N, C-alpha and C positions, 0 to 999 in steps of 0.2 A: 374547599378552595376560594380563596378571596380574589375576586378580579377588580382591579382599579382602572377605571377609563380616564385617560387624560387627553389633553388638546393635541400635543404635538411631541416630538422627540425630546424636546427641551424639558418639558414638564415631566416626561417620563424619566428622564435622567435625574432631576431633582428629587422626584419621589424615591427612586431607587437609592440614591445616594443617602437621602434622609433615613431611609430604613436601614440601610448598613451602618451608618453612623450611630443610630440609637442602639443597634446591637452591640457596637463597640462600648458605648457608654454603659450600658447595663452589665456588661462583663468585665468591665474596668480595663478594657484593652485585651483581655485574653480571649482571643477569637482564632478559630481556624476558617478561613474564607476559602471557598472554591470559586474560581475566577474563569471568566470567559474572555474571548479576543473577538476582532472584528469591528465593524462600524457601530453596531447597535450599543455595545456597553461603553464605548469610549467617552460619551458625555458623562456617563455616570461617574467614570474615574476622575473626569475634570471637576465635577460637582463635589466629589468626595474630598479631593485635594483641598478645595477652597473651604469646606466645612471643617476639616480637621485643622487647617492651618488657623482659621478664625478662632477656633475654640482651644487651640494649643494641645490637641489630642494627639498622644503618641501612638505610634504603630509598633513600639519597640517589642511588644509581646504577641503581636499578630503573627500567624504562619498562614502563608498563601499556597494553594495548590491549584494549577491550572488544568483546565480540562483535558488539553491536548497539545501536541506539537508535531510539525510535519517531519517526516523522515527525510534525511538527507540535507537539512539546513543546519549550519552552525548556528552558536549563539550570536555570533557577529553578523550574520546574514540579516539584511534590513527586512526580509520578509518572514524571518522566524518568528515564533510567538514570544520567545524570550526577549527578543529585541523589541517587540511591541510592547510587552508589559514594562520593560526598562524605561522606554522612551515615553509612554503615556501614563505610567503610575509609579512604579518603584523608585525612579530616580528623583521623584518630587515629594516622597515622604521619609520618614526616618525608619523604615523597616530595615533590619539587617538582611542583607542580600542572601546570606545564608539560611535564611528562614522563608525564602521564595522558591517554590518548588514546581518545576515542569518536567514532563518527561523528556528523556534525552534521545532526540531523534538521530543523533550520530552513533549510537550505541552499536557496538560490533554484534551482539546477539539481542535482536530486537524482542524476541520472545521473553527472554530473562529480564530485560528492561520493563516490559509490561508488568511482569510479577513483581518486580522491585518496587514499582512505582505503587502498584496496589497495596503491597505490605506497608509502604511508607506511609500512606494515609492512614492505615489501620493503626500502625504503631504510635502515631501521633494523636490518637483518639478520635479519629474521624472529622468530617466537615460539619461545622456549625450551621454556616449558611453558604448555599451554592448559588451563584448567579449564572443564569442560562440565557442564551438566545435561541431562536427557532429557524431552521432552514425552510424554505419554501416547499420542500418535500417532506417537512416534519422531522428532520434529523435534529437531534440534540447532541451536543459535542460533535464528534464526527460518526455517530452512530446513524448508519444509513438505513433506509427502509428495509425490513427483513432481518435486522440485527435482533437476535433473541433477547428477551427481557432479562433473562439471567445472566448475561454477557458482563464480565469484569473488564479491567483495563485490558485492551488488546489492539493488535495491529490491524488497520483497516485500509483496504483500497478504496479510494474516493470516487464516489459516482460522479458521471460526467457533468450531471447538473450542479453539483457542488463545485467542481473544478471550474466550471464556467462562472459560477457566482463569485467565486475567489480570484478569478482572473484579473479583476480590475486592480488588485493590488500588485500585480506583476506587470513587466514589460509586454509580456507575450503569454497567452494561454499555455503555450508549449513549456513554459517554465514553472508552472504550477505542479508541485510534486504530486505524484500519484498515490502515495501512501502517507499515512499518519499514525501516531500512537494516541489513543483517545481512552479517557475513562469510559468504561462500560455503563449500560443502562443501570444495572445492578448497583454499580459504584455510586452513581449520581443519587439513586434512590435511597441509599444509606445515609444521605445528608439529613441532618435534622430539620432544617428548612430551605426551602427552594424559592428562589425569586426568578420568575420568567419575564424576559423583557421582549415585547413585540411592537415593532414600528415599522410604518411605511406601507403603502399601497401594495407594494410587491408581496407583503406578508399576509394581505387580507384573506385569501383563499386558505392559507395554512391555519390563521386564526379561527375562521369559520369551521373548518373541519376538526380543529382541537376542540371547539366548543360542542360539537354534536354528540360527544361522549362515547363515541364507539372505540372500544379498546382493541387495537390491532398493532401487531409488529411491523406491519406495512406503513405504519404512522408512528415512528418511535415516541414522539411527545405525548401521545394518547396515554401512556403509562403515569404520567404526572398527575392525572385525576385520581389516581389511587393512593397518592401520597397525603399523609394527614396534615401537612403544613406547607402549603403552596400559595404564594402570592403572584398573581399575574398582572403586570402593568402594561397597558395596551393604548396606542394613541388612536385618534380618529380615523387616520387613514388605514391602519391595519384593521379597525373594527367596522369599516363602511359597508361590508357585505353581511351584517348581521341585523341590519334594520329591516 
């Protein structure tokens, strides 16, 4: 595991964007990217847009697979992850929209949708680089504490702590969906490379726990230490309990 310490979230975003851009260059644009949403990766998308525009790098052969989507929110809903991805990334690059994949949180049969999404990733050759954040309780994707490491894409009931953390994106906490479809831990671990972004003082406890090396399903991110190709990019605020 490679841990890169940076000053702040801006530098973290620049480092992550540079890494993703370099992978695109070395594969001549043929890349399957696993993407995350939320506040942490937003700066990375902004920096990646700048880099690819400056270099005239095309996304025409890139395919993207998002970690998760809320159940019950349409693509047009401003709080859906499809809307987030379109707004913060896809609308600003030349990627064909049909090559951008997220779980369908409006599917009539959610269990079937989970199986379909898992198979979709496999059928496309798997994920080359997976971008991740970490929750204060150690969740990755929406895999909450207690999720089996063997779990593939599945339907999850969101922990209260996670709903509270995501409430800032909604008008009221009561609007936060109670369920989501998420790639499972086994799905994430099949990625050839993983990039974990950790930023902010509110993630300091999670980073310290992550670095103590104790493998436990009660702290889902701990499994990442067993992956052969993980880069962690962490800023000073998130690393301040490691001194």
